[in-house]
N, C-alpha and C positions, 0 to 999 in steps of 0.2 A: 248542384247544377240544375238549372231549369231547362226543360225541353223547348226547342225552338221549331215552330212549324215552318216548313219549306215546301216549295213546289217540286224540286228535284233534289236527289241525294248527291252529296259531294262525291267526286271520283278520285281515285288514286289509292295507292297502297297504305298511305299514312292515315286514312280515315276508317273508322269503325262505326257502324250504324246499327241501331236496334229498333225494332218496331215498337211504337208506343201504343199500348192498349188503353182504353178508358178504364179508370179505376181510382183508387184513393191512395194517397201517400199516407203512411201510417207509422207512428212511433209507438213503441211498447216499453213498458217499465213494470217492475214488480216490487211490491213492498209486502209487509206481513199480512195485508188483507187480500192480496192476490195481484193479478195482472191488470193493468190499465192500458187501453189503446186510445190514442188521440192523434189529431192532425197537427200540422205545423202551426195552424191558427188557434189551436187549443180546443177544437171540437172533439167531444168524447165519442169513440167508436165502440167501446167495450160491449154495450148492449146490442149493437147492430151486428157484431161479429163475435159471438160468444165462442164459437168453435176455434177461431184463430187465437183468442185470448187463452183458452184452455191449452192449445197446442204450444203456446209460448211459455207456459208456466215452468216446465222443466229446463228450458233453454236459457232463462234469464237469472242472473244473480239479483238479490234484493237491491233496490235503489239505495244510495246513489251510484253504486258500482255498475249495476247492470242496466242495459237498455238496448233497443234495437230500432233501426230505421229501415222501413221496408215499404213495399208497395203491394197492393192486393187488387186482383181483378176478379170479376164475377162474369159468368156466362149467362146471357139472356136466353 
């Protein structure tokens, strides 16, 4: 699901909202050479976020069985 920018939040008990912080949508996978991070468009993030790649290593099964879809935010 893609985020939709709106001027006002919907009201009512059937709606749940979350704040959208600027960041990257990131997919992670692991094979025998290690963890690879990439975007939905195929841009590689592994070298830009080596700490996240290392943190994912024990969490993922080797591909094709293991993978993770996540988001990451950084503070300026």
